[in-house]
C-alpha positions in Angstrom: -150.5 46.3 5.5 -152.0 49.2 3.5 -148.9 51.3 4.2 -146.7 48.6 2.8 -148.8 48.1 -0.3 -148.8 51.9 -0.8 -145.1 52.1 -0.5 -144.6 49.1 -2.8 -146.8 50.8 -5.4 -145.0 54.1 -5.0 -141.7 52.4 -5.5 -142.9 50.6 -8.6 -144.4 53.7 -10.1 -141.2 55.7 -9.3 -139.0 53.0 -10.8 -141.1 52.9 -13.9 -140.8 56.7 -14.3 -137.0 56.6 -13.7 -136.6 53.8 -16.3 -138.7 55.7 -18.8 -136.7 58.9 -18.3 -133.4 57.0 -18.6 -134.5 55.5 -21.9 -135.5 59.0 -23.2 -132.2 60.5 -22.0 -130.1 57.8 -23.8 -132.1 58.4 -27.0 -131.0 62.0 -27.4 -128.7 62.8 -30.3 -125.1 63.4 -29.7 -123.8 66.9 -30.3 -122.3 67.5 -33.8 -118.5 67.5 -33.9 -118.1 68.9 -37.4 -115.6 71.6 -38.2 -117.1 74.8 -39.5 -116.3 75.6 -43.2 -114.2 78.6 -42.2 -111.8 76.4 -40.3 -111.6 73.6 -42.8 -108.1 72.7 -44.0 -107.7 71.4 -47.6 -104.7 69.3 -48.6 -103.9 67.4 -51.7 -102.4 63.9 -51.3 -101.0 62.0 -54.3 -101.5 58.2 -53.9 -99.3 56.0 -56.1 -101.0 53.1 -58.0 -100.4 49.7 -56.4 -98.1 47.2 -58.3 -100.7 44.4 -57.8 -104.4 45.2 -58.4 -106.5 44.3 -55.3 -110.1 43.5 -55.9 -112.4 44.8 -53.2 -115.0 42.3 -52.1 -118.3 43.7 -51.0 -118.7 43.4 -47.2 -121.3 41.0 -46.0 -124.0 42.5 -43.8 -123.6 41.1 -40.3 -126.4 39.0 -39.0 -127.9 40.4 -35.9 -127.6 38.1 -32.9 -130.7 36.3 -31.8 -130.5 38.1 -28.4 -131.1 41.5 -29.9 -133.8 40.3 -32.3 -135.9 38.2 -29.9 -134.7 38.5 -26.3 -134.6 42.3 -25.9 -138.1 43.0 -27.2 -139.5 40.1 -25.2 -137.9 41.4 -22.0 -139.2 44.9 -22.7 -142.7 43.6 -23.3 -142.7 41.4 -20.1 -141.4 44.4 -18.1 -144.0 46.8 -19.4 -146.7 44.2 -18.9 -145.6 43.6 -15.3 -145.6 47.3 -14.5 -149.1 47.8 -16.1 -150.6 44.8 -14.3 -149.1 46.0 -11.0 -150.6 49.5 -11.5 -154.0 48.1 -12.4 -154.0 45.6 -9.4 -153.0 48.5 -7.1 -155.9 50.6 -8.1 -158.3 47.7 -7.9 -157.2 47.0 -4.3 -157.5 50.7 -3.4 -161.0 51.1 -4.8 -162.2 47.9 -3.2 -160.9 49.0 0.2 -162.1 52.6 -0.2 -165.5 52.2 -1.7 -167.1 49.4 0.2 -170.9 49.4 0.2 -172.5 50.6 3.5 -174.8 48.0 5.1 
């Protein structure tokens, strides 16, 4: 029983570490793809005026979906809380079994 609890705890802690490292890896900035100034090509393009004037309407800001606003943070909090509670319960069980009072 102790070995299975230990292995479950190890798997949970390992999974938490892998998830944490995965989030950190995805958060890295992408490499810059700008062209250096020495290789920049300059061209001049003449654009004719349109026959009919077109008014540009300002773009509306898209509303974020409710899933990204509420569901994602809630799922992250529940997941983090579950991992923390599991770790705390694991250490409570280990210390109770290891440090019993001698009678």
